[in-house]
PQR file of N, CA, C, O and H, with PARSE charges and radii, in Angstrom:
ATOM      1  N   MET A   1      97.238 107.127  98.191 -0.4000 1.5000
ATOM      2  CA  MET A   1      96.763 105.962  97.027 -0.0000 2.0000
ATOM      3  C   MET A   1      95.608 105.695  97.339  0.5500 1.7000
ATOM      4  O   MET A   1      95.266 105.805  98.516 -0.5500 1.4000
ATOM      5  N   GLU A   2      94.591 105.217  96.220 -0.4000 1.5000
ATOM      6  CA  GLU A   2      93.292 104.780  96.608 -0.0000 2.0000
ATOM      7  C   GLU A   2      93.127 103.293  96.908  0.5500 1.7000
ATOM      8  O   GLU A   2      94.019 102.512  96.575 -0.5500 1.4000
ATOM      9  H   GLU A   2      94.870 105.128  95.264  0.4000 1.0000
ATOM     10  N   LYS A   3      92.097 102.898  97.481 -0.4000 1.5000
ATOM     11  CA  LYS A   3      92.312 101.895  98.083 -0.0000 2.0000
ATOM     12  C   LYS A   3      92.040 100.573  96.844  0.5500 1.7000
ATOM     13  O   LYS A   3      91.288 100.434  95.879 -0.5500 1.4000
ATOM     14  H   LYS A   3      91.372 103.532  97.752  0.4000 1.0000
ATOM     15  N   ILE A   4      93.039  99.807  97.462 -0.4000 1.5000
ATOM     16  CA  ILE A   4      93.307  98.533  96.128 -0.0000 2.0000
ATOM     17  C   ILE A   4      92.037  97.540  96.384  0.5500 1.7000
ATOM     18  O   ILE A   4      91.526  97.360  97.489 -0.5500 1.4000
ATOM     19  H   ILE A   4      93.650  99.920  98.246  0.4000 1.0000
ATOM     20  N   THR A   5      91.732  97.091  95.489 -0.4000 1.5000
ATOM     21  CA  THR A   5      90.401  96.577  95.181 -0.0000 2.0000
ATOM     22  C   THR A   5      90.675  94.967  94.624  0.5500 1.7000
ATOM     23  O   THR A   5      91.748  94.723  94.072 -0.5500 1.4000
ATOM     24  H   THR A   5      92.147  97.237  94.592  0.4000 1.0000
ATOM     25  N   ALA A   6      89.970  94.227  94.744 -0.4000 1.5000
ATOM     26  CA  ALA A   6      89.780  92.860  93.749 -0.0000 2.0000
ATOM     27  C   ALA A   6      90.172  93.038  92.080  0.5500 1.7000
ATOM     28  O   ALA A   6      90.960  92.397  91.384 -0.5500 1.4000
ATOM     29  H   ALA A   6      89.098  94.425  95.192  0.4000 1.0000
ATOM     30  N   ASP A   7      89.560  93.824  91.857 -0.4000 1.5000
ATOM     31  CA  ASP A   7      89.717  93.842  90.400 -0.0000 2.0000
ATOM     32  C   ASP A   7      90.590  94.888  89.696  0.5500 1.7000
ATOM     33  O   ASP A   7      90.495  95.116  88.490 -0.5500 1.4000
ATOM     34  H   ASP A   7      88.920  94.345  92.422  0.4000 1.0000
ATOM     35  N   MET A   8      91.331  95.427  90.410 -0.4000 1.5000
ATOM     36  CA  MET A   8      92.904  95.770  90.179 -0.0000 2.0000
ATOM     37  C   MET A   8      93.625  95.228  89.603  0.5500 1.7000
ATOM     38  O   MET A   8      93.866  94.170  90.184 -0.5500 1.4000
ATOM     39  H   MET A   8      91.407  95.242  91.389  0.4000 1.0000
ATOM     40  N   LYS A   9      94.352  95.357  88.429 -0.4000 1.5000
ATOM     41  CA  LYS A   9      95.488  94.611  87.904 -0.0000 2.0000
ATOM     42  C   LYS A   9      96.593  94.662  88.828  0.5500 1.7000
ATOM     43  O   LYS A   9      96.976  95.712  89.346 -0.5500 1.4000
ATOM     44  H   LYS A   9      94.156  96.217  87.957  0.4000 1.0000
ATOM     45  N   ILE A  10      97.177  93.375  89.063 -0.4000 1.5000
ATOM     46  CA  ILE A  10      98.227  93.230  89.584 -0.0000 2.0000
ATOM     47  C   ILE A  10      99.637  94.572  89.131  0.5500 1.7000
ATOM     48  O   ILE A  10     100.175  95.325  89.942 -0.5500 1.4000
ATOM     49  H   ILE A  10      96.866  92.523  88.643  0.4000 1.0000
ATOM     50  N   ALA A  11      99.814  94.523  88.187 -0.4000 1.5000
ATOM     51  CA  ALA A  11     100.756  95.626  87.758 -0.0000 2.0000
ATOM     52  C   ALA A  11     100.613  97.074  88.051  0.5500 1.7000
ATOM     53  O   ALA A  11     101.569  97.838  88.184 -0.5500 1.4000
ATOM     54  H   ALA A  11      99.377  93.911  87.528  0.4000 1.0000
ATOM     55  N   GLU A  12      99.031  97.492  88.168 -0.4000 1.5000
ATOM     56  CA  GLU A  12      98.925  98.545  88.408 -0.0000 2.0000
ATOM     57  C   GLU A  12      98.972  98.967  89.876  0.5500 1.7000
ATOM     58  O   GLU A  12      99.345 100.062  90.298 -0.5500 1.4000
ATOM     59  H   GLU A  12      98.255  96.872  88.059  0.4000 1.0000
ATOM     60  N   VAL A  13      98.495  97.830  90.652 -0.4000 1.5000
ATOM     61  CA  VAL A  13      98.700  97.835  92.390 -0.0000 2.0000
ATOM     62  C   VAL A  13     100.454  98.119  92.464  0.5500 1.7000
ATOM     63  O   VAL A  13     100.875  99.067  93.126 -0.5500 1.4000
ATOM     64  H   VAL A  13      98.192  96.940  90.310  0.4000 1.0000
ATOM     65  N   ILE A  14     101.339  97.256  91.764 -0.4000 1.5000
ATOM     66  CA  ILE A  14     102.784  97.332  92.273 -0.0000 2.0000
ATOM     67  C   ILE A  14     103.417  98.587  91.805  0.5500 1.7000
ATOM     68  O   ILE A  14     104.376  98.984  92.467 -0.5500 1.4000
ATOM     69  H   ILE A  14     100.997  96.486  91.226  0.4000 1.0000
ATOM     70  N   ARG A  15     102.975  99.407  90.582 -0.4000 1.5000
ATOM     71  CA  ARG A  15     102.942 100.315  90.010 -0.0000 2.0000
ATOM     72  C   ARG A  15     102.825 101.446  91.185  0.5500 1.7000
ATOM     73  O   ARG A  15     103.736 102.241  91.417 -0.5500 1.4000
ATOM     74  H   ARG A  15     102.196  99.085  90.044  0.4000 1.0000
ATOM     75  N   ARG A  16     101.801 101.422  91.775 -0.4000 1.5000
ATOM     76  CA  ARG A  16     101.305 102.601  92.254 -0.0000 2.0000
ATOM     77  C   ARG A  16     101.970 102.693  94.060  0.5500 1.7000
ATOM     78  O   ARG A  16     102.159 103.674  94.781 -0.5500 1.4000
ATOM     79  H   ARG A  16     101.061 100.776  91.587  0.4000 1.0000
ATOM     80  N   CYS A  17     102.147 101.451  94.266 -0.4000 1.5000
ATOM     81  CA  CYS A  17     102.825 101.117  95.612 -0.0000 2.0000
ATOM     82  C   CYS A  17     103.584 100.218  95.511  0.5500 1.7000
ATOM     83  O   CYS A  17     103.153  99.067  95.570 -0.5500 1.4000
ATOM     84  H   CYS A  17     101.993 100.655  93.680  0.4000 1.0000
ATOM     85  N   PRO A  18     104.855 100.460  95.341 -0.5600 1.5000
ATOM     86  CA  PRO A  18     106.038  99.000  95.484  0.2800 2.0000
ATOM     87  C   PRO A  18     106.217  98.383  96.240  0.5500 1.7000
ATOM     88  O   PRO A  18     106.821  97.326  96.056 -0.5500 1.4000
ATOM     89  N   ALA A  19     105.636  98.879  97.803 -0.4000 1.5000
ATOM     90  CA  ALA A  19     105.812  98.331  99.060 -0.0000 2.0000
ATOM     91  C   ALA A  19     105.077  97.243  98.512  0.5500 1.7000
ATOM     92  O   ALA A  19     105.897  96.352  98.293 -0.5500 1.4000
ATOM     93  H   ALA A  19     105.146  99.737  97.953  0.4000 1.0000
ATOM     94  N   THR A  20     104.269  96.984  98.278 -0.4000 1.5000
ATOM     95  CA  THR A  20     103.086  95.609  97.860 -0.0000 2.0000
ATOM     96  C   THR A  20     103.644  94.434  97.591  0.5500 1.7000
ATOM     97  O   THR A  20     103.211  93.377  98.050 -0.5500 1.4000
ATOM     98  H   THR A  20     103.602  97.708  98.455  0.4000 1.0000
ATOM     99  N   VAL A  21     104.798  94.542  96.711 -0.4000 1.5000
ATOM    100  CA  VAL A  21     105.422  93.720  96.048 -0.0000 2.0000
ATOM    101  C   VAL A  21     105.931  92.908  97.399  0.5500 1.7000
ATOM    102  O   VAL A  21     105.813  91.687  97.292 -0.5500 1.4000
ATOM    103  H   VAL A  21     105.150  95.401  96.339  0.4000 1.0000
ATOM    104  N   ASP A  22     106.443  93.353  98.575 -0.4000 1.5000
ATOM    105  CA  ASP A  22     106.890  92.509  99.428 -0.0000 2.0000
ATOM    106  C   ASP A  22     105.950  91.446 100.066  0.5500 1.7000
ATOM    107  O   ASP A  22     106.432  90.394 100.485 -0.5500 1.4000
ATOM    108  H   ASP A  22     106.539  94.345  98.662  0.4000 1.0000
ATOM    109  N   VAL A  23     104.226  91.777 100.173 -0.4000 1.5000
ATOM    110  CA  VAL A  23     103.390  91.350 100.392 -0.0000 2.0000
ATOM    111  C   VAL A  23     102.998  89.968  99.642  0.5500 1.7000
ATOM    112  O   VAL A  23     102.561  88.915 100.107 -0.5500 1.4000
ATOM    113  H   VAL A  23     103.834  92.632  99.833  0.4000 1.0000
ATOM    114  N   LEU A  24     103.399  90.454  97.951 -0.4000 1.5000
ATOM    115  CA  LEU A  24     102.804  89.282  97.017 -0.0000 2.0000
ATOM    116  C   LEU A  24     104.267  88.431  97.241  0.5500 1.7000
ATOM    117  O   LEU A  24     104.144  87.287  96.805 -0.5500 1.4000
ATOM    118  H   LEU A  24     103.755  91.309  97.573  0.4000 1.0000
ATOM    119  N   LEU A  25     105.179  88.611  97.624 -0.4000 1.5000
ATOM    120  CA  LEU A  25     106.410  87.390  97.783 -0.0000 2.0000
ATOM    121  C   LEU A  25     106.363  86.810  99.187  0.5500 1.7000
ATOM    122  O   LEU A  25     106.593  85.648  99.523 -0.5500 1.4000
ATOM    123  H   LEU A  25     105.280  89.541  97.978  0.4000 1.0000
ATOM    124  N   GLY A  26     105.964  88.019 100.062 -0.4000 1.5000
ATOM    125  CA  GLY A  26     105.914  86.711 101.351 -0.0000 2.0000
ATOM    126  C   GLY A  26     104.501  85.604 101.419  0.5500 1.7000
ATOM    127  O   GLY A  26     104.460  84.668 102.218 -0.5500 1.4000
ATOM    128  H   GLY A  26     105.777  88.962  99.789  0.4000 1.0000
ATOM    129  N   ARG A  27     103.202  85.965 100.265 -0.4000 1.5000
ATOM    130  CA  ARG A  27     102.577  84.984 100.235 -0.0000 2.0000
ATOM    131  C   ARG A  27     102.815  84.195  99.235  0.5500 1.7000
ATOM    132  O   ARG A  27     101.822  83.788  98.630 -0.5500 1.4000
ATOM    133  H   ARG A  27     103.235  86.725  99.616  0.4000 1.0000
ATOM    134  N   GLY A  28     103.967  83.815  98.837 -0.4000 1.5000
ATOM    135  CA  GLY A  28     104.315  82.775  97.862 -0.0000 2.0000
ATOM    136  C   GLY A  28     104.012  83.172  96.570  0.5500 1.7000
ATOM    137  O   GLY A  28     103.787  82.189  95.863 -0.5500 1.4000
ATOM    138  H   GLY A  28     104.773  84.145  99.329  0.4000 1.0000
ATOM    139  N   CYS A  29     103.909  84.331  95.929 -0.4000 1.5000
ATOM    140  CA  CYS A  29     103.934  84.706  94.631 -0.0000 2.0000
ATOM    141  C   CYS A  29     104.910  84.896  94.097  0.5500 1.7000
ATOM    142  O   CYS A  29     105.804  85.223  94.876 -0.5500 1.4000
ATOM    143  H   CYS A  29     104.092  85.129  96.504  0.4000 1.0000
ATOM    144  N   PRO A  30     105.339  84.823  92.559 -0.5600 1.5000
ATOM    145  CA  PRO A  30     106.469  85.113  91.898  0.2800 2.0000
ATOM    146  C   PRO A  30     106.451  86.351  91.704  0.5500 1.7000
ATOM    147  O   PRO A  30     105.403  86.911  91.381 -0.5500 1.4000
ATOM    148  N   ASP A  31     107.877  87.173  91.899 -0.4000 1.5000
ATOM    149  CA  ASP A  31     108.152  88.326  91.520 -0.0000 2.0000
ATOM    150  C   ASP A  31     107.608  88.868  90.343  0.5500 1.7000
ATOM    151  O   ASP A  31     108.225  88.797  89.280 -0.5500 1.4000
ATOM    152  H   ASP A  31     108.728  86.719  92.161  0.4000 1.0000
ATOM    153  N   MET A  32     106.188  89.559  90.469 -0.4000 1.5000
ATOM    154  CA  MET A  32     105.592  89.792  89.191 -0.0000 2.0000
ATOM    155  C   MET A  32     106.017  90.962  88.356  0.5500 1.7000
ATOM    156  O   MET A  32     105.199  91.483  87.598 -0.5500 1.4000
ATOM    157  H   MET A  32     105.687  89.616  91.333  0.4000 1.0000
ATOM    158  N   ARG A  33     107.436  91.477  88.464 -0.4000 1.5000
ATOM    159  CA  ARG A  33     107.880  92.256  88.095 -0.0000 2.0000
ATOM    160  C   ARG A  33     108.854  92.120  86.750  0.5500 1.7000
ATOM    161  O   ARG A  33     109.070  93.012  85.929 -0.5500 1.4000
ATOM    162  H   ARG A  33     108.100  91.054  89.080  0.4000 1.0000
ATOM    163  N   ARG A  34     109.296  90.983  86.747 -0.4000 1.5000
ATOM    164  CA  ARG A  34     110.442  90.482  85.856 -0.0000 2.0000
ATOM    165  C   ARG A  34     109.550  89.380  84.982  0.5500 1.7000
ATOM    166  O   ARG A  34     108.481  88.875  85.325 -0.5500 1.4000
ATOM    167  H   ARG A  34     109.120  90.259  87.414  0.4000 1.0000
ATOM    168  N   GLY A  35     110.355  89.136  83.661 -0.4000 1.5000
ATOM    169  CA  GLY A  35     110.214  87.951  82.991 -0.0000 2.0000
ATOM    170  C   GLY A  35     108.617  87.710  82.413  0.5500 1.7000
ATOM    171  O   GLY A  35     107.860  88.679  82.356 -0.5500 1.4000
ATOM    172  H   GLY A  35     111.224  89.546  83.383  0.4000 1.0000
ATOM    173  N   PHE A  36     108.277  86.696  82.096 -0.4000 1.5000
ATOM    174  CA  PHE A  36     106.637  86.246  81.532 -0.0000 2.0000
ATOM    175  C   PHE A  36     105.930  86.776  82.726  0.5500 1.7000
ATOM    176  O   PHE A  36     104.924  87.387  82.368 -0.5500 1.4000
ATOM    177  H   PHE A  36     108.891  85.909  82.143  0.4000 1.0000
ATOM    178  N   PHE A  37     106.108  86.764  84.164 -0.4000 1.5000
ATOM    179  CA  PHE A  37     105.462  87.126  85.299 -0.0000 2.0000
ATOM    180  C   PHE A  37     104.814  88.835  84.883  0.5500 1.7000
ATOM    181  O   PHE A  37     103.604  89.050  84.956 -0.5500 1.4000
ATOM    182  H   PHE A  37     106.926  86.267  84.455  0.4000 1.0000
ATOM    183  N   SER A  38     105.490  89.587  84.593 -0.4000 1.5000
ATOM    184  CA  SER A  38     105.436  90.980  84.269 -0.0000 2.0000
ATOM    185  C   SER A  38     104.274  91.337  83.193  0.5500 1.7000
ATOM    186  O   SER A  38     103.759  92.451  83.101 -0.5500 1.4000
ATOM    187  H   SER A  38     106.473  89.413  84.534  0.4000 1.0000
ATOM    188  N   LEU A  39     103.920  90.124  82.333 -0.4000 1.5000
ATOM    189  CA  LEU A  39     103.069  90.295  81.235 -0.0000 2.0000
ATOM    190  C   LEU A  39     101.800  89.784  82.366  0.5500 1.7000
ATOM    191  O   LEU A  39     100.921  90.584  82.688 -0.5500 1.4000
ATOM    192  H   LEU A  39     104.339  89.219  82.408  0.4000 1.0000
ATOM    193  N   MET A  40     101.823  88.696  82.782 -0.4000 1.5000
ATOM    194  CA  MET A  40     100.760  88.094  83.482 -0.0000 2.0000
ATOM    195  C   MET A  40     100.406  89.273  84.517  0.5500 1.7000
ATOM    196  O   MET A  40      99.197  89.422  84.694 -0.5500 1.4000
ATOM    197  H   MET A  40     102.536  88.046  82.520  0.4000 1.0000
ATOM    198  N   ALA A  41     101.198  90.077  85.182 -0.4000 1.5000
ATOM    199  CA  ALA A  41     100.698  91.000  85.984 -0.0000 2.0000
ATOM    200  C   ALA A  41      99.767  92.191  85.246  0.5500 1.7000
ATOM    201  O   ALA A  41      98.873  92.845  85.784 -0.5500 1.4000
ATOM    202  H   ALA A  41     102.181  89.956  85.039  0.4000 1.0000
ATOM    203  N   ARG A  42     100.023  92.239  84.493 -0.4000 1.5000
ATOM    204  CA  ARG A  42      99.132  93.094  83.493 -0.0000 2.0000
ATOM    205  C   ARG A  42      97.883  92.992  83.053  0.5500 1.7000
ATOM    206  O   ARG A  42      97.054  93.830  82.700 -0.5500 1.4000
ATOM    207  H   ARG A  42     100.748  91.707  84.056  0.4000 1.0000
ATOM    208  N   LEU A  43      97.876  91.629  83.143 -0.4000 1.5000
ATOM    209  CA  LEU A  43      96.219  91.119  82.753 -0.0000 2.0000
ATOM    210  C   LEU A  43      95.480  90.549  83.855  0.5500 1.7000
ATOM    211  O   LEU A  43      94.311  90.163  83.846 -0.5500 1.4000
ATOM    212  H   LEU A  43      98.550  90.948  83.430  0.4000 1.0000
ATOM    213  N   MET A  44      96.723  90.545  85.278 -0.4000 1.5000
ATOM    214  CA  MET A  44      95.685  89.594  85.978 -0.0000 2.0000
ATOM    215  C   MET A  44      95.189  90.466  86.946  0.5500 1.7000
ATOM    216  O   MET A  44      95.900  91.453  87.136 -0.5500 1.4000
ATOM    217  H   MET A  44      97.673  90.858  85.286  0.4000 1.0000
ATOM    218  N   SER A  45      93.902  90.361  87.790 -0.4000 1.5000
ATOM    219  CA  SER A  45      93.619  91.369  88.557 -0.0000 2.0000
ATOM    220  C   SER A  45      94.043  90.395  90.228  0.5500 1.7000
ATOM    221  O   SER A  45      94.565  89.281  90.260 -0.5500 1.4000
ATOM    222  H   SER A  45      93.325  89.559  87.635  0.4000 1.0000
ATOM    223  N   VAL A  46      93.666  91.153  91.336 -0.4000 1.5000
ATOM    224  CA  VAL A  46      94.299  90.826  92.299 -0.0000 2.0000
ATOM    225  C   VAL A  46      93.511  89.757  92.580  0.5500 1.7000
ATOM    226  O   VAL A  46      94.199  88.799  92.931 -0.5500 1.4000
ATOM    227  H   VAL A  46      93.242  92.059  91.311  0.4000 1.0000
ATOM    228  N   ARG A  47      92.353  89.536  92.567 -0.4000 1.5000
ATOM    229  CA  ARG A  47      91.203  88.425  92.452 -0.0000 2.0000
ATOM    230  C   ARG A  47      91.680  87.123  91.918  0.5500 1.7000
ATOM    231  O   ARG A  47      91.451  86.036  92.450 -0.5500 1.4000
ATOM    232  H   ARG A  47      91.794  90.314  92.282  0.4000 1.0000
ATOM    233  N   ASN A  48      92.409  87.325  90.750 -0.4000 1.5000
ATOM    234  CA  ASN A  48      92.960  86.151  89.837 -0.0000 2.0000
ATOM    235  C   ASN A  48      93.958  85.444  90.493  0.5500 1.7000
ATOM    236  O   ASN A  48      94.001  84.236  90.726 -0.5500 1.4000
ATOM    237  H   ASN A  48      92.595  88.208  90.318  0.4000 1.0000
ATOM    238  N   ALA A  49      94.930  86.505  90.827 -0.4000 1.5000
ATOM    239  CA  ALA A  49      96.252  86.175  91.520 -0.0000 2.0000
ATOM    240  C   ALA A  49      95.730  85.352  92.871  0.5500 1.7000
ATOM    241  O   ALA A  49      96.266  84.249  92.978 -0.5500 1.4000
ATOM    242  H   ALA A  49      94.895  87.486  90.638  0.4000 1.0000
ATOM    243  N   ALA A  50      94.957  85.626  93.724 -0.4000 1.5000
ATOM    244  CA  ALA A  50      94.432  85.200  94.668 -0.0000 2.0000
ATOM    245  C   ALA A  50      94.037  83.602  94.313  0.5500 1.7000
ATOM    246  O   ALA A  50      94.453  82.588  94.874 -0.5500 1.4000
ATOM    247  H   ALA A  50      94.522  86.522  93.636  0.4000 1.0000
ATOM    248  N   ARG A  51      93.189  83.710  93.303 -0.4000 1.5000
ATOM    249  CA  ARG A  51      92.569  82.278  93.128 -0.0000 2.0000
ATOM    250  C   ARG A  51      93.791  81.337  92.930  0.5500 1.7000
ATOM    251  O   ARG A  51      93.932  80.261  93.512 -0.5500 1.4000
ATOM    252  H   ARG A  51      92.851  84.533  92.847  0.4000 1.0000
ATOM    253  N   MET A  52      94.742  81.935  91.942 -0.4000 1.5000
ATOM    254  CA  MET A  52      95.457  81.270  91.212 -0.0000 2.0000
ATOM    255  C   MET A  52      96.467  80.709  92.114  0.5500 1.7000
ATOM    256  O   MET A  52      96.885  79.574  91.883 -0.5500 1.4000
ATOM    257  H   MET A  52      94.627  82.808  91.469  0.4000 1.0000
ATOM    258  N   HIS A  53      96.879  81.333  93.052 -0.4000 1.5000
ATOM    259  CA  HIS A  53      97.818  80.813  94.391 -0.0000 2.0000
ATOM    260  C   HIS A  53      97.326  80.518  95.493  0.5500 1.7000
ATOM    261  O   HIS A  53      98.025  80.573  96.505 -0.5500 1.4000
ATOM    262  H   HIS A  53      96.540  82.254  93.240  0.4000 1.0000
ATOM    263  N   ARG A  54      95.751  80.063  95.551 -0.4000 1.5000
ATOM    264  CA  ARG A  54      95.192  79.564  96.654 -0.0000 2.0000
ATOM    265  C   ARG A  54      95.485  80.267  98.131  0.5500 1.7000
ATOM    266  O   ARG A  54      95.991  79.834  99.167 -0.5500 1.4000
ATOM    267  H   ARG A  54      95.182  80.017  94.729  0.4000 1.0000
ATOM    268  N   LEU A  55      94.865  81.704  97.700 -0.4000 1.5000
ATOM    269  CA  LEU A  55      95.081  82.633  98.737 -0.0000 2.0000
ATOM    270  C   LEU A  55      93.542  83.257  98.945  0.5500 1.7000
ATOM    271  O   LEU A  55      92.770  83.441  98.004 -0.5500 1.4000
ATOM    272  H   LEU A  55      94.454  82.055  96.859  0.4000 1.0000
ATOM    273  N   ALA A  56      93.222  83.561 100.396 -0.4000 1.5000
ATOM    274  CA  ALA A  56      92.280  84.246 100.793 -0.0000 2.0000
ATOM    275  C   ALA A  56      92.518  85.591 100.270  0.5500 1.7000
ATOM    276  O   ALA A  56      93.524  86.296 100.348 -0.5500 1.4000
ATOM    277  H   ALA A  56      93.849  83.411 101.161  0.4000 1.0000
ATOM    278  N   LEU A  57      91.164  85.839  99.616 -0.4000 1.5000
ATOM    279  CA  LEU A  57      91.426  87.253  98.823 -0.0000 2.0000
ATOM    280  C   LEU A  57      91.061  88.182 100.338  0.5500 1.7000
ATOM    281  O   LEU A  57      91.868  89.105 100.444 -0.5500 1.4000
ATOM    282  H   LEU A  57      90.347  85.266  99.552  0.4000 1.0000
ATOM    283  N   GLY A  58      90.201  88.145 101.325 -0.4000 1.5000
ATOM    284  CA  GLY A  58      90.134  89.170 102.015 -0.0000 2.0000
ATOM    285  C   GLY A  58      91.084  89.564 102.735  0.5500 1.7000
ATOM    286  O   GLY A  58      91.333  90.769 102.707 -0.5500 1.4000
ATOM    287  H   GLY A  58      89.546  87.395 101.239  0.4000 1.0000
ATOM    288  N   PRO A  59      91.914  88.659 103.611 -0.5600 1.5000
ATOM    289  CA  PRO A  59      93.266  88.872 104.146  0.2800 2.0000
ATOM    290  C   PRO A  59      94.463  89.625 103.037  0.5500 1.7000
ATOM    291  O   PRO A  59      95.270  90.479 103.405 -0.5500 1.4000
ATOM    292  N   LEU A  60      94.360  89.118 101.710 -0.4000 1.5000
ATOM    293  CA  LEU A  60      95.341  89.438 100.896 -0.0000 2.0000
ATOM    294  C   LEU A  60      95.087  90.995 100.538  0.5500 1.7000
ATOM    295  O   LEU A  60      96.001  91.786 100.307 -0.5500 1.4000
ATOM    296  H   LEU A  60      93.705  88.424 101.411  0.4000 1.0000
ATOM    297  N   LEU A  61      93.754  91.308 100.526 -0.4000 1.5000
ATOM    298  CA  LEU A  61      93.344  92.894 100.285 -0.0000 2.0000
ATOM    299  C   LEU A  61      93.440  93.702 101.313  0.5500 1.7000
ATOM    300  O   LEU A  61      93.507  94.921 101.150 -0.5500 1.4000
ATOM    301  H   LEU A  61      93.011  90.665 100.714  0.4000 1.0000
ATOM    302  N   ASP A  62      93.461  93.049 102.679 -0.4000 1.5000
ATOM    303  CA  ASP A  62      94.041  93.811 103.947 -0.0000 2.0000
ATOM    304  C   ASP A  62      95.239  93.788 103.670  0.5500 1.7000
ATOM    305  O   ASP A  62      95.471  94.992 103.785 -0.5500 1.4000
ATOM    306  H   ASP A  62      93.406  92.060 102.811  0.4000 1.0000
ATOM    307  N   ASP A  63      96.445  93.219 103.315 -0.4000 1.5000
ATOM    308  CA  ASP A  63      97.665  93.210 103.619 -0.0000 2.0000
ATOM    309  C   ASP A  63      98.268  94.346 102.596  0.5500 1.7000
ATOM    310  O   ASP A  63      99.137  95.168 102.887 -0.5500 1.4000
ATOM    311  H   ASP A  63      96.257  92.241 103.222  0.4000 1.0000
ATOM    312  N   LEU A  64      97.500  94.178 101.132 -0.4000 1.5000
ATOM    313  CA  LEU A  64      97.796  95.117 100.575 -0.0000 2.0000
ATOM    314  C   LEU A  64      97.871  96.385 100.750  0.5500 1.7000
ATOM    315  O   LEU A  64      98.732  97.256 100.624 -0.5500 1.4000
ATOM    316  H   LEU A  64      96.794  93.511 100.896  0.4000 1.0000
ATOM    317  N   ASN A  65      96.284  96.281 101.214 -0.4000 1.5000
ATOM    318  CA  ASN A  65      96.194  97.894 101.471 -0.0000 2.0000
ATOM    319  C   ASN A  65      97.071  98.244 102.717  0.5500 1.7000
ATOM    320  O   ASN A  65      97.596  99.357 102.753 -0.5500 1.4000
ATOM    321  H   ASN A  65      95.585  95.574 101.315  0.4000 1.0000
ATOM    322  N   HIS A  66      97.228  97.499 103.578 -0.4000 1.5000
ATOM    323  CA  HIS A  66      98.121  97.956 104.653 -0.0000 2.0000
ATOM    324  C   HIS A  66      99.231  98.214 104.228  0.5500 1.7000
ATOM    325  O   HIS A  66      99.740  99.087 104.930 -0.5500 1.4000
ATOM    326  H   HIS A  66      96.801  96.595 103.549  0.4000 1.0000
ATOM    327  N   ALA A  67      99.845  97.909 103.459 -0.4000 1.5000
ATOM    328  CA  ALA A  67     101.528  98.301 102.971 -0.0000 2.0000
ATOM    329  C   ALA A  67     101.314  99.511 102.078  0.5500 1.7000
ATOM    330  O   ALA A  67     102.076 100.461 102.256 -0.5500 1.4000
ATOM    331  H   ALA A  67      99.431  97.200 102.888  0.4000 1.0000
ATOM    332  N   ALA A  68     100.171  99.623 100.937 -0.4000 1.5000
ATOM    333  CA  ALA A  68     100.107 101.141 100.573 -0.0000 2.0000
ATOM    334  C   ALA A  68      99.879 101.735 101.177  0.5500 1.7000
ATOM    335  O   ALA A  68     100.512 102.776 101.004 -0.5500 1.4000
ATOM    336  H   ALA A  68      99.552  98.851 100.793  0.4000 1.0000
ATOM    337  N   GLN A  69      98.989 101.789 102.271 -0.4000 1.5000
ATOM    338  CA  GLN A  69      98.643 103.115 103.425 -0.0000 2.0000
ATOM    339  C   GLN A  69     100.183 103.160 104.286  0.5500 1.7000
ATOM    340  O   GLN A  69     100.314 104.265 104.812 -0.5500 1.4000
ATOM    341  H   GLN A  69      98.475 100.943 102.412  0.4000 1.0000
ATOM    342  N   GLY A  70     100.992 102.529 104.470 -0.4000 1.5000
ATOM    343  CA  GLY A  70     102.147 102.448 105.285 -0.0000 2.0000
ATOM    344  C   GLY A  70     103.064 103.201 104.421  0.5500 1.7000
ATOM    345  O   GLY A  70     103.771 104.118 104.839 -0.5500 1.4000
ATOM    346  H   GLY A  70     100.886 101.631 104.043  0.4000 1.0000
ATOM    347  N   ALA A  71     103.039 102.849 103.374 -0.4000 1.5000
ATOM    348  CA  ALA A  71     104.030 103.586 102.141 -0.0000 2.0000
ATOM    349  C   ALA A  71     104.149 104.829 101.901  0.5500 1.7000
ATOM    350  O   ALA A  71     105.178 105.497 101.807 -0.5500 1.4000
ATOM    351  H   ALA A  71     102.465 102.104 103.034  0.4000 1.0000
ATOM    352  N   ALA A  72     102.333 105.343 101.736 -0.4000 1.5000
ATOM    353  CA  ALA A  72     101.884 106.987 101.766 -0.0000 2.0000
ATOM    354  C   ALA A  72     101.952 107.929 103.108  0.5500 1.7000
ATOM    355  O   ALA A  72     101.763 109.142 103.195 -0.5500 1.4000
ATOM    356  H   ALA A  72     101.497 104.800 101.812  0.4000 1.0000
ATOM    357  N   ALA A  73     102.355 106.764 104.347 -0.4000 1.5000
ATOM    358  CA  ALA A  73     101.984 107.860 105.310 -0.0000 2.0000
ATOM    359  C   ALA A  73     103.652 108.479 105.491  0.5500 1.7000
ATOM    360  O   ALA A  73     104.660 107.838 105.193 -0.5500 1.4000
ATOM    361  H   ALA A  73     102.508 105.778 104.276  0.4000 1.0000
ATOM    362  N   PRO A  74     103.627 109.740 106.000 -0.5600 1.5000
ATOM    363  CA  PRO A  74     104.860 110.136 106.197  0.2800 2.0000
ATOM    364  C   PRO A  74     105.534 110.016 107.205  0.5500 1.7000
ATOM    365  O   PRO A  74     104.865 109.956 108.237 -0.5500 1.4000
ATOM    366  N   ARG A  75     107.053 109.932 107.369 -0.4000 1.5000
ATOM    367  CA  ARG A  75     107.544 109.014 108.402 -0.0000 2.0000
ATOM    368  C   ARG A  75     108.108 110.388 108.915  0.5500 1.7000
ATOM    369  O   ARG A  75     108.671 111.247 108.237 -0.5500 1.4000
ATOM    370  H   ARG A  75     107.596 109.980 106.531  0.4000 1.0000
ATOM    371  N   LEU A  76     107.797 110.411 110.454 -0.4000 1.5000
ATOM    372  CA  LEU A  76     108.484 111.371 111.177 -0.0000 2.0000
ATOM    373  C   LEU A  76     109.830 111.239 111.900  0.5500 1.7000
ATOM    374  O   LEU A  76     110.399 110.277 112.416 -0.5500 1.4000
ATOM    375  H   LEU A  76     107.340 109.713 111.005  0.4000 1.0000
ATOM    376  N   GLN A  77     110.088 112.307 111.784 -0.4000 1.5000
ATOM    377  CA  GLN A  77     111.754 112.790 112.124 -0.0000 2.0000
ATOM    378  C   GLN A  77     112.009 112.864 113.356  0.5500 1.7000
ATOM    379  O   GLN A  77     111.520 113.831 113.939 -0.5500 1.4000
ATOM    380  H   GLN A  77     109.625 113.088 111.365  0.4000 1.0000
ATOM    381  N   ALA A  78     112.891 111.836 114.208 -0.4000 1.5000
ATOM    382  CA  ALA A  78     112.784 111.717 115.630 -0.0000 2.0000
ATOM    383  C   ALA A  78     113.990 112.644 116.002  0.5500 1.7000
ATOM    384  O   ALA A  78     114.278 112.839 117.183 -0.5500 1.4000
ATOM    385  H   ALA A  78     113.289 111.050 113.735  0.4000 1.0000
TER
END
C-alpha cells in the first residue's frame, strides 16, 4: 500500500488497509465503518480526524502507516 498521508480520506485508508481500524479505535475514534460515521469517513481526511479528536497528527500517521506495512508484510511460516 502507498504511504498514508494526512490528506487521504479515512474511508480510503480503512478500505485499503482494514488493520488501520484498530489504530483509530485505540486512539478513541468511533468505528468509522458503521452508521453516520461511515458517511463522515468518506468526507473526512486523516488530518481533520486528528484535529477533531485532538490527536497529534504525526504519531497518528506513524501508527497508521506501521499498521498498513504490517498488514502488507508476508507472514513467515514456522
